[in-house]
PLY file of the C-alpha trace (Angstrom):
ply
format ascii 1.0
element vertex 55
property float x
property float y
property float z
element edge 54
property int vertex1
property int vertex2
end_header
85.32 100.34 101.67
83.31 103.47 100.97
84.73 106.60 99.41
84.00 108.56 102.57
85.69 105.96 104.79
88.82 106.10 102.62
88.79 109.89 102.65
88.47 109.97 106.44
91.36 107.53 106.84
93.55 109.59 104.50
92.45 112.91 105.96
91.35 114.19 102.54
88.01 115.46 101.27
85.95 112.73 99.62
85.82 114.70 96.35
89.63 114.48 96.09
89.55 110.70 96.51
86.71 110.43 93.98
88.70 112.39 91.40
91.73 110.16 91.99
89.62 107.05 91.49
88.05 108.47 88.31
91.47 109.43 86.88
90.49 113.12 86.95
93.35 114.01 89.30
97.00 113.02 89.25
98.23 111.08 92.23
101.73 111.30 93.70
103.66 108.12 94.44
103.57 108.43 98.22
99.88 109.32 98.07
99.32 106.18 95.98
101.16 103.97 98.48
99.14 105.39 101.38
95.90 104.95 99.42
96.81 101.31 98.78
97.54 100.76 102.46
94.14 102.15 103.43
92.17 100.01 100.97
94.25 96.89 101.64
95.83 96.68 98.19
99.42 95.82 97.31
101.10 98.95 95.90
103.60 96.77 94.01
100.77 95.13 92.11
99.23 98.52 91.32
102.52 99.87 90.02
102.95 96.77 87.85
99.53 97.43 86.31
100.37 101.07 85.63
103.74 100.19 84.12
102.20 97.57 81.83
99.78 100.20 80.46
102.56 102.57 79.40
104.68 99.95 77.67
0 1
1 2
2 3
3 4
4 5
5 6
6 7
7 8
8 9
9 10
10 11
11 12
12 13
13 14
14 15
15 16
16 17
17 18
18 19
19 20
20 21
21 22
22 23
23 24
24 25
25 26
26 27
27 28
28 29
29 30
30 31
31 32
32 33
33 34
34 35
35 36
36 37
37 38
38 39
39 40
40 41
41 42
42 43
43 44
44 45
45 46
46 47
47 48
48 49
49 50
50 51
51 52
52 53
53 54
């Protein structure tokens, strides 16, 4: 899925999505869950990955 397609689905500017993907912008939990829904990813799996990195 392209960056612009994701941004259109989320109703955000593509630069905001790009910064989120490049870890140049913090992402809120609900924003993360919605992002996962749009790209077809499991938010539980993503949270597990993030939690494993801070342990």
